[in-house]
C-alpha positions as CSV (number, residue, x, y, z in Angstrom):
1,M,232.8,-23.4,14.2
2,I,232.8,-23.8,17.9
3,A,229.9,-25.8,18.9
4,Y,230.2,-25.7,22.7
5,I,232.8,-24.9,25.4
6,D,233.0,-27.0,28.5
7,G,235.1,-25.9,31.4
8,K,235.4,-24.1,34.8
9,L,233.4,-20.9,35.2
10,T,235.9,-18.4,36.4
11,H,234.1,-15.1,35.9
12,K,230.3,-14.4,35.8
13,D,228.8,-11.0,34.7
14,P,225.3,-10.4,33.6
15,T,226.5,-9.8,30.0
16,F,229.4,-12.2,29.7
17,V,231.2,-15.1,31.3
18,I,234.8,-16.4,31.2
19,I,235.1,-20.1,31.0
20,D,238.6,-21.6,31.6
21,V,239.4,-24.5,29.3
22,G,242.9,-26.1,29.8
23,G,244.5,-22.7,31.0
24,V,242.7,-20.7,28.2
25,G,239.9,-18.2,29.3
26,Y,237.1,-17.9,26.7
27,Q,235.1,-14.7,27.0
28,I,231.7,-15.6,26.0
29,K,228.7,-13.0,25.7
30,V,225.4,-14.4,27.3
31,S,221.8,-13.6,27.9
32,L,220.3,-12.9,31.3
33,N,218.6,-16.3,31.0
34,T,221.7,-18.0,30.6
35,Y,223.5,-15.9,33.3
36,S,220.8,-16.9,35.7
37,A,221.1,-20.6,35.0
38,L,224.8,-20.8,35.5
39,P,226.3,-22.0,38.7
40,G,229.2,-19.7,39.9
41,G,232.7,-21.2,40.0
42,E,231.7,-24.7,38.9
43,R,232.2,-26.6,35.7
44,C,229.8,-25.7,33.0
45,R,229.0,-26.2,29.2
46,L,227.8,-23.4,27.0
47,H,226.5,-24.0,23.5
48,T,228.3,-21.3,21.5
49,F,228.1,-19.4,18.2
50,L,231.2,-17.6,17.0
51,H,230.3,-14.3,15.2
52,I,233.2,-13.0,12.9
53,K,233.4,-9.5,11.7
54,E,236.4,-7.6,10.2
55,D,237.2,-6.1,13.5
56,A,236.1,-8.7,16.1
57,H,235.5,-12.4,16.7
58,T,232.8,-12.8,19.4
59,L,231.7,-15.8,21.0
60,Y,228.0,-16.0,22.2
61,G,227.0,-18.7,24.7
62,F,223.7,-20.4,25.5
63,N,222.7,-22.6,28.5
64,T,220.3,-24.7,26.2
65,V,220.3,-25.9,22.6
66,A,216.9,-24.4,22.2
67,E,218.2,-20.9,23.1
68,K,221.0,-21.1,20.5
69,E,218.7,-22.3,17.9
70,L,216.2,-19.4,18.5
71,F,219.2,-16.9,18.5
72,L,220.4,-18.2,15.1
73,L,216.8,-17.8,13.7
74,L,216.7,-14.3,15.1
75,I,220.0,-13.1,13.6
76,S,219.0,-14.7,10.1
77,I,216.7,-11.7,9.8
78,S,217.7,-8.5,8.2
79,G,218.2,-5.9,10.8
80,V,218.6,-8.3,13.7
81,G,222.4,-8.6,14.7
82,P,223.9,-10.8,17.4
83,N,223.6,-8.2,20.2
84,T,220.0,-7.4,19.3
85,G,219.3,-11.1,19.3
86,L,220.9,-11.5,22.7
87,M,218.9,-8.5,24.0
88,I,215.6,-10.3,22.9
89,L,216.8,-13.4,24.6
90,S,217.7,-11.4,27.8
91,S,214.2,-9.7,28.0
92,L,212.2,-12.8,27.1
93,S,212.5,-16.5,27.6
94,V,212.8,-18.9,24.7
95,E,209.1,-19.9,25.3
96,E,207.9,-16.3,25.6
97,V,209.6,-15.4,22.2
98,Q,208.2,-18.5,20.5
99,Q,204.7,-17.7,21.8
100,A,204.9,-14.1,20.7
101,I,205.9,-15.2,17.2
102,V,203.2,-17.9,16.9
103,R,200.5,-15.7,18.3
104,E,201.7,-12.8,16.2
105,D,202.1,-10.6,19.2
106,V,204.0,-7.6,17.8
107,R,203.6,-5.7,21.1
108,T,205.5,-8.2,23.3
109,I,208.6,-8.2,20.9
110,Q,208.3,-4.4,20.5
111,H,208.7,-4.1,24.3
112,V,212.4,-5.3,23.8
113,K,214.8,-2.3,24.0
114,G,215.9,-1.4,20.5
115,I,213.1,-3.3,18.6
116,G,210.8,-1.2,16.6
117,A,207.5,-2.0,15.1
118,K,208.8,-2.9,11.6
119,T,211.6,-5.1,13.0
120,A,209.0,-6.9,15.3
121,Q,206.6,-7.4,12.3
122,R,209.6,-8.7,10.2
123,I,210.7,-11.2,12.9
124,I,207.1,-12.5,13.2
125,L,206.6,-12.7,9.4
126,E,209.9,-14.5,8.7
127,L,210.0,-16.9,11.6
128,K,206.2,-17.8,12.1
129,D,206.2,-21.0,10.1
130,K,209.8,-22.2,11.4
131,V,208.7,-21.5,15.1
132,K,205.2,-22.8,14.8
133,K,206.5,-26.3,13.8
134,D,208.8,-26.3,16.8
135,V,206.1,-25.3,19.3
136,M,203.6,-27.7,18.1
137,L,206.1,-30.6,18.4
138,S,207.0,-29.5,21.9
139,E,203.5,-29.2,23.1
140,V,202.8,-32.9,22.3
141,G,205.5,-34.0,24.8
142,A,207.3,-32.9,28.0
143,P,210.3,-30.6,27.9
144,A,210.8,-29.3,24.5
145,A,214.6,-29.6,24.2
146,A,214.8,-33.1,25.5
147,Y,211.8,-34.2,23.6
148,N,213.0,-32.8,20.3
149,T,216.4,-34.3,20.7
150,N,215.2,-37.7,21.7
151,R,212.7,-37.7,18.9
152,A,215.3,-36.6,16.3
153,E,217.7,-39.2,17.4
154,A,215.1,-42.0,17.4
155,L,213.8,-40.9,14.0
156,S,217.4,-41.0,12.6
157,A,217.9,-44.5,14.0
158,L,214.6,-45.7,12.5
159,V,215.5,-44.2,9.1
160,T,218.9,-46.0,9.3
161,L,217.0,-49.2,10.1
162,G,215.1,-48.9,6.9
163,F,211.9,-47.1,7.9
164,A,210.5,-44.6,5.6
165,K,210.9,-41.1,7.2
166,N,207.3,-40.0,7.1
167,V,206.1,-43.3,8.4
168,A,208.6,-43.2,11.2
169,E,207.7,-39.7,12.1
170,K,204.0,-40.6,12.3
171,T,204.9,-43.6,14.5
172,L,207.0,-41.6,16.9
173,D,204.4,-39.0,17.3
174,S,201.6,-41.4,18.0
175,I,203.9,-43.1,20.6
176,I,204.7,-39.8,22.2
177,K,201.1,-38.9,22.4
178,R,200.2,-42.3,24.0
179,E,203.1,-42.8,26.3
180,G,204.1,-39.2,27.1
181,G,207.1,-37.1,26.3
182,S,209.6,-38.3,28.7
183,L,210.7,-41.5,26.9
184,S,214.3,-42.2,26.2
185,V,215.7,-42.6,22.7
186,E,215.9,-46.4,23.3
187,E,212.3,-46.6,24.6
188,L,211.1,-44.7,21.6
189,I,212.8,-47.0,19.1
190,K,211.6,-50.2,20.9
191,F,207.9,-49.0,20.8
192,A,208.3,-48.0,17.1
193,L,209.8,-51.5,16.2
194,K,207.0,-53.1,18.2
195,S,204.3,-51.1,16.5
196,S,205.5,-51.7,13.0
């Protein structure tokens, strides 16, 4: 419902922040990783998820889209609520969680406070295929979030221009492998148009 909040950071605590947007202060729960990345007293933007229960409406905020996406995957698992998801993302970085899932490393996930062996195994079992695809994509290029976003935007543009989706995906992946993962959306599209 609320995709992101952009405003002045007026209060910063290891578990939550308050962002002032037009005179309204939004209290947003954050992970330690997001807390560490936020500049004090400056304008910031957090990608958010609104969790609604009978007795509370709680905003969860993330510094990166990748962290938010992983959080949403985690809370989709039976037995992992938003607070547990935030605990996992406070204890481990996005990359560490992804690697633990891909490598089926139950012990790393189990080290998080409140996660037992069965929950750790369920997380790995249910998310392995979804996370493996993301990790493999990100290993081809440079920073995962920028790479995935640029690639997705370029793919969407190429499909709109009439490319078959599977052909466009193969073309983009070979361009990224050849040229590196730091290409802009425009550069990806230009290379793809030249190679077709």
